[in-house]
Biopython code that builds the backbone (N, CA, C, O; Angstrom):
import numpy as np
from Bio.PDB.StructureBuilder import StructureBuilder

atoms = [
    (1, "MET", "N", (0.916, -1.232, -0.130)),
    (1, "MET", "CA", (0.398, -0.406, -0.065)),
    (1, "MET", "C", (0.943, 1.421, 0.262)),
    (1, "MET", "O", (0.244, 2.435, 0.248)),
    (2, "GLU", "N", (1.964, 1.317, 0.448)),
    (2, "GLU", "CA", (2.950, 2.200, 0.984)),
    (2, "GLU", "C", (3.335, 3.133, -1.040)),
    (2, "GLU", "O", (3.545, 4.292, -1.398)),
    (3, "ASN", "N", (3.226, 1.664, -1.844)),
    (3, "ASN", "CA", (3.773, 2.743, -2.689)),
    (3, "ASN", "C", (3.130, 3.438, -3.634)),
    (3, "ASN", "O", (3.638, 3.854, -4.675)),
    (4, "ASN", "N", (1.600, 3.618, -3.158)),
    (4, "ASN", "CA", (0.375, 4.643, -3.273)),
    (4, "ASN", "C", (0.806, 5.775, -3.247)),
    (4, "ASN", "O", (0.394, 6.580, -4.083)),
    (5, "LEU", "N", (1.928, 6.223, -2.104)),
    (5, "LEU", "CA", (1.837, 7.501, -1.270)),
    (5, "LEU", "C", (2.733, 8.186, -2.334)),
    (5, "LEU", "O", (3.613, 7.660, -3.015)),
    (6, "ILE", "N", (2.375, 9.291, -2.327)),
    (6, "ILE", "CA", (3.456, 10.610, -3.132)),
    (6, "ILE", "C", (3.693, 11.357, -1.767)),
    (6, "ILE", "O", (3.103, 11.241, -0.693)),
    (7, "HIS", "N", (4.799, 12.201, -2.168)),
    (7, "HIS", "CA", (5.171, 13.151, -1.490)),
    (7, "HIS", "C", (5.103, 14.606, -2.277)),
    (7, "HIS", "O", (5.644, 14.724, -3.376)),
    (8, "VAL", "N", (4.411, 15.696, -1.653)),
    (8, "VAL", "CA", (4.266, 16.911, -2.302)),
    (8, "VAL", "C", (4.485, 17.887, -1.075)),
    (8, "VAL", "O", (4.702, 17.485, 0.069)),
    (9, "GLU", "N", (4.399, 19.279, -1.465)),
    (9, "GLU", "CA", (4.405, 20.242, -0.487)),
    (9, "GLU", "C", (3.482, 21.179, -0.933)),
    (9, "GLU", "O", (3.022, 21.223, -2.074)),
    (10, "VAL", "N", (3.222, 21.922, -0.022)),
    (10, "VAL", "CA", (1.962, 22.974, -0.377)),
    (10, "VAL", "C", (2.912, 24.257, 0.262)),
    (10, "VAL", "O", (3.476, 24.121, 1.348)),
    (11, "ALA", "N", (3.014, 25.457, -0.507)),
    (11, "ALA", "CA", (3.623, 26.553, -0.329)),
    (11, "ALA", "C", (2.863, 27.903, -0.042)),
    (11, "ALA", "O", (1.725, 27.856, -0.509)),
    (12, "HIS", "N", (3.117, 28.943, 0.508)),
    (12, "HIS", "CA", (2.505, 30.266, 0.452)),
    (12, "HIS", "C", (3.354, 31.314, 1.484)),
    (12, "HIS", "O", (3.712, 31.254, 2.661)),
    (13, "ALA", "N", (3.465, 32.207, 0.502)),
    (13, "ALA", "CA", (4.191, 33.553, 1.139)),
    (13, "ALA", "C", (3.610, 34.736, 1.537)),
    (13, "ALA", "O", (2.513, 34.994, 1.043)),
    (14, "LEU", "N", (4.004, 35.372, 2.174)),
    (14, "LEU", "CA", (3.722, 36.904, 2.694)),
    (14, "LEU", "C", (4.805, 37.457, 2.607)),
    (14, "LEU", "O", (5.856, 36.852, 2.397)),
    (15, "GLU", "N", (4.671, 39.055, 2.799)),
    (15, "GLU", "CA", (5.987, 39.879, 2.539)),
    (15, "GLU", "C", (7.055, 39.368, 3.679)),
    (15, "GLU", "O", (8.108, 38.963, 3.186)),
    (16, "GLY", "N", (6.997, 39.327, 4.739)),
    (16, "GLY", "CA", (7.857, 38.585, 5.876)),
    (16, "GLY", "C", (7.614, 37.558, 6.572)),
    (16, "GLY", "O", (7.900, 37.420, 7.762)),
    (17, "ARG", "N", (6.793, 36.379, 5.510)),
    (17, "ARG", "CA", (6.606, 35.335, 6.093)),
    (17, "ARG", "C", (6.385, 33.939, 5.055)),
    (17, "ARG", "O", (5.504, 34.038, 4.200)),
    (18, "GLN", "N", (7.016, 32.921, 5.118)),
    (18, "GLN", "CA", (6.760, 31.663, 3.969)),
    (18, "GLN", "C", (6.545, 30.532, 4.746)),
    (18, "GLN", "O", (7.143, 30.389, 5.813)),
    (19, "LEU", "N", (5.771, 29.733, 4.333)),
    (19, "LEU", "CA", (5.688, 28.225, 4.958)),
    (19, "LEU", "C", (5.661, 27.428, 3.777)),
    (19, "LEU", "O", (5.051, 27.720, 2.748)),
    (20, "ILE", "N", (6.367, 26.380, 3.977)),
    (20, "ILE", "CA", (6.223, 25.451, 2.879)),
    (20, "ILE", "C", (6.082, 24.049, 3.788)),
    (20, "ILE", "O", (7.052, 23.788, 4.499)),
    (21, "LEU", "N", (5.055, 23.220, 3.812)),
    (21, "LEU", "CA", (4.275, 22.292, 4.290)),
    (21, "LEU", "C", (4.626, 21.230, 3.725)),
    (21, "LEU", "O", (4.176, 21.256, 2.579)),
    (22, "PRO", "N", (5.572, 19.687, 4.044)),
    (22, "PRO", "CA", (5.261, 18.447, 3.364)),
    (22, "PRO", "C", (3.972, 17.903, 3.365)),
    (22, "PRO", "O", (3.166, 18.350, 4.181)),
    (23, "VAL", "N", (3.688, 17.152, 2.710)),
    (23, "VAL", "CA", (2.212, 16.456, 2.803)),
    (23, "VAL", "C", (2.351, 14.871, 1.919)),
    (23, "VAL", "O", (2.462, 14.804, 0.695)),
    (24, "GLU", "N", (2.318, 13.825, 2.731)),
    (24, "GLU", "CA", (2.306, 12.579, 2.268)),
    (24, "GLU", "C", (0.833, 12.154, 2.052)),
    (24, "GLU", "O", (0.048, 12.169, 3.000)),
    (25, "ALA", "N", (0.423, 11.746, 0.708)),
    (25, "ALA", "CA", (-0.896, 11.543, 0.433)),
    (25, "ALA", "C", (-0.812, 10.318, -0.692)),
    (25, "ALA", "O", (0.243, 9.859, -1.131)),
    (26, "GLN", "N", (-2.042, 9.922, -1.034)),
    (26, "GLN", "CA", (-2.252, 8.823, -1.754)),
    (26, "GLN", "C", (-2.507, 9.427, -3.270)),
    (26, "GLN", "O", (-3.076, 10.501, -3.463)),
    (27, "GLN", "N", (-1.970, 8.522, -4.378)),
    (27, "GLN", "CA", (-1.810, 8.795, -5.750)),
    (27, "GLN", "C", (-3.585, 9.643, -5.984)),
    (27, "GLN", "O", (-4.592, 9.501, -5.290)),
    (28, "GLY", "N", (-3.405, 10.352, -7.019)),
    (28, "GLY", "CA", (-4.621, 11.128, -7.438)),
    (28, "GLY", "C", (-5.274, 12.272, -6.389)),
    (28, "GLY", "O", (-6.357, 12.809, -6.624)),
    (29, "ILE", "N", (-4.552, 12.536, -5.330)),
    (29, "ILE", "CA", (-4.570, 13.834, -4.853)),
    (29, "ILE", "C", (-4.774, 15.053, -5.726)),
    (29, "ILE", "O", (-4.141, 15.253, -6.763)),
    (30, "THR", "N", (-5.771, 15.913, -5.196)),
    (30, "THR", "CA", (-5.610, 16.925, -6.265)),
    (30, "THR", "C", (-5.191, 18.180, -5.198)),
    (30, "THR", "O", (-5.235, 18.091, -3.971)),
    (31, "ALA", "N", (-4.801, 19.292, -5.925)),
    (31, "ALA", "CA", (-3.964, 20.446, -5.272)),
    (31, "ALA", "C", (-5.172, 20.760, -4.192)),
    (31, "ALA", "O", (-4.618, 20.643, -3.099)),
    (32, "SER", "N", (-6.599, 21.112, -3.965)),
    (32, "SER", "CA", (-7.200, 21.652, -3.334)),
    (32, "SER", "C", (-7.208, 20.461, -2.166)),
    (32, "SER", "O", (-7.592, 20.802, -1.047)),
    (33, "GLU", "N", (-6.990, 19.725, -2.279)),
    (33, "GLU", "CA", (-7.132, 18.330, -1.409)),
    (33, "GLU", "C", (-6.054, 18.393, -0.648)),
    (33, "GLU", "O", (-6.145, 18.032, 0.526)),
    (34, "ALA", "N", (-4.700, 18.913, -1.222)),
    (34, "ALA", "CA", (-3.352, 18.382, -0.543)),
    (34, "ALA", "C", (-3.205, 19.891, 0.622)),
    (34, "ALA", "O", (-2.590, 19.856, 1.688)),
    (35, "ILE", "N", (-3.888, 21.035, 0.105)),
    (35, "ILE", "CA", (-3.867, 22.476, 0.590)),
    (35, "ILE", "C", (-4.713, 21.984, 2.034)),
    (35, "ILE", "O", (-4.195, 22.118, 3.143)),
    (36, "GLU", "N", (-6.018, 21.429, 1.845)),
    (36, "GLU", "CA", (-6.517, 21.174, 3.248)),
    (36, "GLU", "C", (-5.747, 20.083, 4.067)),
    (36, "GLU", "O", (-5.755, 20.248, 5.287)),
    (37, "GLN", "N", (-5.086, 18.994, 3.576)),
    (37, "GLN", "CA", (-4.180, 18.067, 4.463)),
    (37, "GLN", "C", (-3.222, 19.189, 5.110)),
    (37, "GLN", "O", (-3.243, 19.464, 6.310)),
    (38, "SER", "N", (-2.476, 19.732, 4.270)),
    (38, "SER", "CA", (-1.241, 20.502, 4.950)),
    (38, "SER", "C", (-1.470, 21.126, 6.227)),
    (38, "SER", "O", (-0.705, 21.098, 7.191)),
    (39, "GLY", "N", (-2.504, 21.647, 6.154)),
    (39, "GLY", "CA", (-3.053, 22.458, 7.880)),
    (39, "GLY", "C", (-2.375, 23.801, 7.482)),
    (39, "GLY", "O", (-1.990, 24.432, 8.467)),
    (40, "ILE", "N", (-2.078, 24.532, 6.003)),
    (40, "ILE", "CA", (-1.504, 25.574, 6.119)),
    (40, "ILE", "C", (-2.545, 26.889, 6.029)),
    (40, "ILE", "O", (-2.194, 28.069, 5.992)),
    (41, "LEU", "N", (-4.097, 26.305, 6.001)),
    (41, "LEU", "CA", (-5.022, 27.199, 6.026)),
    (41, "LEU", "C", (-4.946, 27.704, 7.369)),
    (41, "LEU", "O", (-5.022, 28.902, 7.642)),
    (42, "GLN", "N", (-4.743, 26.454, 8.495)),
    (42, "GLN", "CA", (-4.851, 27.296, 9.951)),
    (42, "GLN", "C", (-3.748, 28.448, 10.186)),
    (42, "GLN", "O", (-3.949, 29.468, 10.844)),
    (43, "GLU", "N", (-2.721, 28.154, 9.627)),
    (43, "GLU", "CA", (-1.381, 29.042, 9.666)),
    (43, "GLU", "C", (-1.638, 30.274, 8.949)),
    (43, "GLU", "O", (-0.964, 31.194, 9.411)),
    (44, "PHE", "N", (-2.389, 30.615, 7.968)),
    (44, "PHE", "CA", (-2.483, 31.645, 7.082)),
    (44, "PHE", "C", (-3.942, 31.923, 6.745)),
    (44, "PHE", "O", (-4.412, 31.708, 5.628)),
    (45, "THR", "N", (-4.777, 32.514, 7.985)),
    (45, "THR", "CA", (-6.071, 32.305, 7.925)),
    (45, "THR", "C", (-7.069, 33.023, 7.175)),
    (45, "THR", "O", (-8.237, 32.701, 6.959)),
    (46, "ASP", "N", (-6.335, 34.201, 6.756)),
    (46, "ASP", "CA", (-6.544, 34.888, 5.502)),
    (46, "ASP", "C", (-6.667, 34.551, 4.188)),
    (46, "ASP", "O", (-7.054, 35.464, 3.459)),
    (47, "ILE", "N", (-6.420, 33.369, 3.619)),
    (47, "ILE", "CA", (-6.240, 32.764, 2.804)),
    (47, "ILE", "C", (-7.847, 32.078, 2.175)),
    (47, "ILE", "O", (-8.411, 31.225, 2.860)),
    (48, "ASP", "N", (-8.340, 32.445, 1.130)),
    (48, "ASP", "CA", (-9.456, 32.308, 0.456)),
    (48, "ASP", "C", (-9.370, 31.451, -0.764)),
    (48, "ASP", "O", (-9.085, 31.938, -1.858)),
    (49, "LEU", "N", (-9.606, 30.211, -0.594)),
    (49, "LEU", "CA", (-9.170, 29.418, -1.761)),
    (49, "LEU", "C", (-10.080, 29.659, -3.022)),
    (49, "LEU", "O", (-9.641, 29.472, -4.157)),
    (50, "GLY", "N", (-11.648, 30.176, -2.723)),
    (50, "GLY", "CA", (-12.506, 30.480, -3.671)),
    (50, "GLY", "C", (-11.873, 31.885, -4.591)),
    (50, "GLY", "O", (-12.196, 32.125, -5.755)),
    (51, "LYS", "N", (-11.128, 32.528, -3.949)),
    (51, "LYS", "CA", (-10.362, 33.629, -4.586)),
    (51, "LYS", "C", (-9.131, 33.886, -5.066)),
    (51, "LYS", "O", (-8.783, 34.639, -5.976)),
    (52, "SER", "N", (-8.148, 32.771, -3.945)),
    (52, "SER", "CA", (-6.500, 32.375, -4.412)),
    (52, "SER", "C", (-6.349, 31.773, -5.853)),
    (52, "SER", "O", (-7.134, 31.001, -6.403)),
    (53, "ARG", "N", (-5.292, 32.235, -6.302)),
    (53, "ARG", "CA", (-5.114, 31.597, -7.238)),
    (53, "ARG", "C", (-3.860, 30.723, -6.841)),
    (53, "ARG", "O", (-2.944, 31.091, -6.105)),
    (54, "LEU", "N", (-3.979, 29.587, -7.420)),
    (54, "LEU", "CA", (-3.067, 27.915, -7.382)),
    (54, "LEU", "C", (-1.995, 28.077, -8.314)),
    (54, "LEU", "O", (-2.205, 28.751, -9.322)),
    (55, "GLY", "N", (-0.974, 27.600, -8.137)),
    (55, "GLY", "CA", (0.027, 27.160, -9.283)),
    (55, "GLY", "C", (0.988, 25.597, -9.029)),
    (55, "GLY", "O", (0.768, 25.031, -7.958)),
    (56, "ILE", "N", (1.634, 25.181, -9.634)),
    (56, "ILE", "CA", (2.189, 23.979, -9.428)),
    (56, "ILE", "C", (3.502, 24.605, -10.132)),
    (56, "ILE", "O", (3.629, 24.935, -11.311)),
    (57, "PHE", "N", (4.581, 24.688, -8.929)),
    (57, "PHE", "CA", (5.788, 25.196, -9.715)),
    (57, "PHE", "C", (6.113, 26.424, -10.560)),
    (57, "PHE", "O", (6.854, 26.519, -11.538)),
    (58, "GLY", "N", (5.242, 27.498, -9.829)),
    (58, "GLY", "CA", (5.316, 28.510, -10.699)),
    (58, "GLY", "C", (4.211, 28.597, -11.587)),
    (58, "GLY", "O", (3.574, 29.638, -11.431)),
    (59, "LYS", "N", (3.675, 27.650, -12.686)),
    (59, "LYS", "CA", (2.649, 27.557, -13.290)),
    (59, "LYS", "C", (1.274, 27.552, -12.668)),
    (59, "LYS", "O", (0.843, 26.895, -11.720)),
    (60, "VAL", "N", (0.727, 28.397, -13.393)),
    (60, "VAL", "CA", (-0.826, 28.457, -12.555)),
    (60, "VAL", "C", (-1.791, 27.347, -13.127)),
    (60, "VAL", "O", (-1.880, 27.026, -14.312)),
    (61, "SER", "N", (-2.544, 26.787, -11.999)),
    (61, "SER", "CA", (-3.139, 25.645, -12.250)),
    (61, "SER", "C", (-4.331, 25.451, -11.519)),
    (61, "SER", "O", (-4.456, 26.022, -10.436)),
    (62, "LYS", "N", (-5.165, 24.769, -11.933)),
    (62, "LYS", "CA", (-6.597, 24.853, -11.242)),
    (62, "LYS", "C", (-6.579, 23.884, -9.849)),
    (62, "LYS", "O", (-5.639, 23.106, -9.681)),
    (63, "ALA", "N", (-7.612, 23.976, -8.924)),
    (63, "ALA", "CA", (-7.905, 23.485, -7.500)),
    (63, "ALA", "C", (-7.642, 21.936, -7.870)),
    (63, "ALA", "O", (-6.787, 21.230, -7.334)),
    (64, "ASP", "N", (-8.560, 21.531, -8.913)),
    (64, "ASP", "CA", (-8.822, 19.878, -8.795)),
    (64, "ASP", "C", (-7.688, 19.442, -9.987)),
    (64, "ASP", "O", (-8.066, 18.529, -10.722)),
    (65, "ALA", "N", (-6.617, 19.885, -10.198)),
    (65, "ALA", "CA", (-5.248, 19.320, -10.922)),
    (65, "ALA", "C", (-4.621, 18.078, -10.154)),
    (65, "ALA", "O", (-4.259, 18.190, -8.983)),
    (66, "VAL", "N", (-4.533, 17.160, -10.702)),
    (66, "VAL", "CA", (-4.108, 15.692, -9.835)),
    (66, "VAL", "C", (-2.802, 16.210, -9.877)),
    (66, "VAL", "O", (-2.252, 16.809, -10.801)),
    (67, "LEU", "N", (-2.266, 15.835, -8.491)),
    (67, "LEU", "CA", (-0.445, 16.148, -8.177)),
    (67, "LEU", "C", (0.207, 14.804, -8.481)),
    (67, "LEU", "O", (-0.391, 13.736, -8.348)),
    (68, "GLN", "N", (1.698, 14.940, -8.972)),
    (68, "GLN", "CA", (2.641, 14.014, -9.035)),
    (68, "GLN", "C", (3.388, 14.249, -7.677)),
    (68, "GLN", "O", (3.246, 15.121, -6.819)),
    (69, "ASP", "N", (4.438, 12.911, -7.796)),
    (69, "ASP", "CA", (4.974, 12.919, -6.958)),
    (69, "ASP", "C", (6.071, 14.359, -7.013)),
    (69, "ASP", "O", (6.535, 14.870, -8.032)),
    (70, "GLY", "N", (6.273, 14.752, -5.711)),
    (70, "GLY", "CA", (7.462, 15.969, -5.776)),
    (70, "GLY", "C", (6.895, 17.132, -6.175)),
    (70, "GLY", "O", (7.512, 18.193, -6.083)),
    (71, "ASP", "N", (5.502, 17.043, -6.720)),
    (71, "ASP", "CA", (5.011, 18.772, -6.639)),
    (71, "ASP", "C", (4.768, 19.543, -5.517)),
    (71, "ASP", "O", (4.437, 19.063, -4.433)),
    (72, "ARG", "N", (4.932, 20.803, -5.751)),
    (72, "ARG", "CA", (5.233, 22.134, -4.975)),
    (72, "ARG", "C", (3.746, 22.656, -5.408)),
    (72, "ARG", "O", (3.691, 23.144, -6.537)),
    (73, "VAL", "N", (2.649, 22.618, -4.726)),
    (73, "VAL", "CA", (1.548, 23.349, -4.711)),
    (73, "VAL", "C", (1.664, 24.916, -4.144)),
    (73, "VAL", "O", (2.172, 25.107, -3.039)),
    (74, "GLU", "N", (1.197, 25.971, -4.908)),
    (74, "GLU", "CA", (1.584, 27.432, -4.475)),
    (74, "GLU", "C", (0.356, 28.385, -4.520)),
    (74, "GLU", "O", (-0.317, 28.698, -5.502)),
    (75, "ILE", "N", (0.220, 28.782, -3.193)),
    (75, "ILE", "CA", (-0.813, 29.654, -3.033)),
    (75, "ILE", "C", (-0.881, 31.118, -3.440)),
    (75, "ILE", "O", (-0.946, 31.736, -2.378)),
    (76, "TYR", "N", (-0.899, 32.043, -4.530)),
    (76, "TYR", "CA", (-0.737, 33.117, -4.846)),
    (76, "TYR", "C", (-1.484, 34.024, -3.846)),
    (76, "TYR", "O", (-2.607, 33.739, -3.431)),
    (77, "ARG", "N", (-0.728, 35.263, -3.437)),
    (77, "ARG", "CA", (-1.674, 36.314, -3.028)),
    (77, "ARG", "C", (-1.910, 36.890, -3.874)),
    (77, "ARG", "O", (-1.318, 36.775, -4.947)),
    (78, "PRO", "N", (-3.241, 38.022, -3.562)),
    (78, "PRO", "CA", (-3.548, 38.620, -4.452)),
    (78, "PRO", "C", (-2.583, 40.031, -5.153)),
    (78, "PRO", "O", (-1.800, 40.583, -4.379)),
    (79, "LEU", "N", (-2.666, 40.459, -6.336)),
    (79, "LEU", "CA", (-1.585, 41.345, -7.037)),
    (79, "LEU", "C", (-2.039, 43.014, -6.089)),
    (79, "LEU", "O", (-3.157, 43.456, -5.824)),
    (80, "ILE", "N", (-0.961, 43.467, -5.849)),
    (80, "ILE", "CA", (-1.501, 45.018, -5.492)),
    (80, "ILE", "C", (-2.157, 45.682, -6.705)),
    (80, "ILE", "O", (-3.249, 46.240, -6.817)),
    (81, "ALA", "N", (-1.167, 45.455, -7.582)),
    (81, "ALA", "CA", (-1.608, 46.664, -8.753)),
    (81, "ALA", "C", (-1.953, 45.597, -10.052)),
    (81, "ALA", "O", (-1.648, 44.405, -10.081)),
    (82, "ASP", "N", (-2.626, 46.308, -11.039)),
    (82, "ASP", "CA", (-2.739, 45.639, -12.268)),
    (82, "ASP", "C", (-1.782, 45.669, -13.268)),
    (82, "ASP", "O", (-1.757, 46.650, -14.011)),
    (83, "PRO", "N", (-0.711, 44.448, -13.472)),
    (83, "PRO", "CA", (0.492, 44.674, -14.218)),
    (83, "PRO", "C", (0.478, 45.532, -15.560)),
    (83, "PRO", "O", (1.408, 46.031, -16.192)),
    (84, "LYS", "N", (-0.839, 45.532, -15.768)),
    (84, "LYS", "CA", (-0.906, 46.354, -17.379)),
    (84, "LYS", "C", (-0.786, 47.623, -17.056)),
    (84, "LYS", "O", (0.010, 48.340, -17.662)),
    (85, "GLU", "N", (-1.474, 48.036, -16.162)),
    (85, "GLU", "CA", (-1.673, 49.607, -15.707)),
    (85, "GLU", "C", (-0.267, 50.149, -14.950)),
    (85, "GLU", "O", (-0.030, 51.332, -15.191)),
    (86, "ALA", "N", (0.636, 49.516, -14.132)),
    (86, "ALA", "CA", (1.909, 49.673, -13.672)),
    (86, "ALA", "C", (2.992, 49.881, -14.818)),
    (86, "ALA", "O", (3.977, 50.620, -14.792)),
    (87, "ARG", "N", (2.518, 48.970, -15.912)),
    (87, "ARG", "CA", (3.510, 49.043, -17.030)),
    (87, "ARG", "C", (3.342, 50.369, -17.776)),
    (87, "ARG", "O", (4.346, 51.059, -17.951)),
    (88, "LYS", "N", (1.828, 50.890, -18.352)),
    (88, "LYS", "CA", (1.688, 52.037, -18.641)),
    (88, "LYS", "C", (2.088, 53.090, -17.757)),
    (88, "LYS", "O", (2.678, 53.990, -18.356)),
    (89, "LYS", "N", (1.955, 53.273, -16.493)),
    (89, "LYS", "CA", (2.640, 54.203, -15.731)),
    (89, "LYS", "C", (4.021, 54.533, -15.715)),
    (89, "LYS", "O", (4.573, 55.626, -15.839)),
    (90, "ARG", "N", (4.543, 53.241, -15.518)),
    (90, "ARG", "CA", (6.004, 53.091, -15.707)),
    (90, "ARG", "C", (6.451, 53.804, -16.999)),
    (90, "ARG", "O", (7.167, 54.774, -16.752)),
    (91, "ALA", "N", (6.191, 53.555, -18.508)),
    (91, "ALA", "CA", (6.029, 53.992, -19.494)),
    (91, "ALA", "C", (5.832, 55.315, -19.578)),
    (91, "ALA", "O", (6.631, 55.963, -20.255)),
    (92, "ALA", "N", (4.702, 56.006, -18.892)),
    (92, "ALA", "CA", (4.738, 57.265, -19.111)),
    (92, "ALA", "C", (5.574, 58.294, -18.321)),
    (92, "ALA", "O", (5.827, 59.456, -18.641)),
    (93, "GLU", "N", (5.943, 57.622, -17.231)),
    (93, "GLU", "CA", (7.185, 58.222, -16.569)),
    (93, "GLU", "C", (8.240, 58.484, -17.007)),
    (93, "GLU", "O", (8.876, 59.515, -16.787)),
    (94, "GLY", "N", (8.652, 57.289, -17.899)),
    (94, "GLY", "CA", (9.806, 57.108, -18.706)),
    (94, "GLY", "C", (10.086, 58.230, -19.912)),
    (94, "GLY", "O", (11.110, 58.847, -20.206)),
    (95, "LYS", "N", (8.738, 58.236, -20.489)),
    (95, "LYS", "CA", (8.511, 59.257, -21.215)),
    (95, "LYS", "C", (8.809, 60.753, -21.164)),
    (95, "LYS", "O", (9.333, 61.438, -22.042)),
    (96, "ALA", "N", (8.342, 61.145, -19.888)),
    (96, "ALA", "CA", (8.058, 62.404, -19.344)),
    (96, "ALA", "C", (9.605, 62.731, -19.000)),
    (96, "ALA", "O", (9.965, 63.908, -18.985)),
    (97, "LEU", "N", (10.597, 61.599, -18.699)),
    (97, "LEU", "CA", (11.964, 62.073, -17.926)),
    (97, "LEU", "C", (12.506, 62.426, -19.389)),
    (97, "LEU", "O", (13.029, 63.529, -19.550)),
    (98, "LYS", "N", (12.419, 61.669, -20.302)),
    (98, "LYS", "CA", (12.824, 61.933, -21.669)),
    (98, "LYS", "C", (12.709, 62.864, -22.512)),
    (98, "LYS", "O", (13.565, 63.049, -23.378)),
    (99, "ASN", "N", (11.542, 63.661, -22.385)),
    (99, "ASN", "CA", (11.022, 64.894, -22.881)),
    (99, "ASN", "C", (11.623, 65.836, -22.245)),
    (99, "ASN", "O", (11.943, 66.832, -22.893)),
    (100, "ARG", "N", (11.935, 65.770, -20.803)),
    (100, "ARG", "CA", (12.083, 66.924, -19.791)),
    (100, "ARG", "C", (13.660, 66.958, -20.416)),
    (100, "ARG", "O", (14.145, 68.019, -20.809)),
    (101, "ALA", "N", (14.492, 65.524, -20.469)),
    (101, "ALA", "CA", (16.273, 65.701, -20.637)),
    (101, "ALA", "C", (15.835, 66.564, -21.978)),
    (101, "ALA", "O", (16.032, 67.779, -22.023)),
    (102, "ARG", "N", (15.319, 65.949, -22.899)),
    (102, "ARG", "CA", (15.235, 67.125, -24.177)),
    (102, "ARG", "C", (15.311, 68.478, -24.072)),
    (102, "ARG", "O", (16.067, 69.117, -24.804)),
    (103, "LYS", "N", (14.588, 69.020, -23.212)),
    (103, "LYS", "CA", (14.017, 70.715, -23.210)),
    (103, "LYS", "C", (15.278, 71.019, -22.588)),
    (103, "LYS", "O", (15.834, 71.962, -23.152)),
    (104, "THR", "N", (16.049, 70.442, -21.415)),
    (104, "THR", "CA", (16.948, 71.330, -20.631)),
    (104, "THR", "C", (18.062, 71.524, -21.992)),
    (104, "THR", "O", (18.217, 70.679, -22.874)),
    (105, "PRO", "N", (18.583, 72.495, -21.928)),
    (105, "PRO", "CA", (19.400, 73.201, -22.371)),
    (105, "PRO", "C", (20.898, 72.724, -22.106)),
    (105, "PRO", "O", (21.220, 72.706, -20.918)),
    (106, "THR", "N", (22.025, 72.267, -23.190)),
    (106, "THR", "CA", (23.106, 71.650, -22.646)),
    (106, "THR", "C", (24.317, 72.993, -22.660)),
    (106, "THR", "O", (24.351, 73.681, -23.680)),
    (107, "LYS", "N", (25.165, 73.282, -21.650)),
    (107, "LYS", "CA", (25.767, 74.012, -21.702)),
    (107, "LYS", "C", (27.165, 73.394, -22.690)),
    (107, "LYS", "O", (27.582, 72.255, -22.895)),
    (108, "ALA", "N", (27.622, 74.786, -23.162)),
    (108, "ALA", "CA", (28.602, 74.006, -23.961)),
    (108, "ALA", "C", (30.434, 74.717, -23.511)),
    (108, "ALA", "O", (31.432, 74.234, -24.046)),
]
sb = StructureBuilder()
sb.init_structure("model")
sb.init_model(0)
sb.init_chain("A")
sb.init_seg("    ")
for serial, (resi, resn, name, xyz) in enumerate(atoms, 1):
    if name == "N":
        sb.init_residue(resn, " ", resi, " ")
    sb.init_atom(name, np.array(xyz, "f"), 0.0, 1.0, " ", f" {name:<3s}", serial, name[0])
structure = sb.get_structure()
């Protein structure tokens, strides 16, 4: 019966704290089942699995994804800013700096 066991990890990180918990489970376990078994939800009570995105080794995955031996399930925290909006803002700031540099006369 032990041949049917797999070893996976469940990980979550905040700015000042990260936790990776090992889970030994039967083959066929899903990402959400591994999260429940790991006990990580008791450590990070603010996790809402209905809203949190999940991944397996950095690749976005669904909660019902079946895990393989050695997988690491990652629970991602919400984004602080929309990546597209942040990029647009940085591009606009860079353009403003470039335009300002052009307007500044150079001393000979």
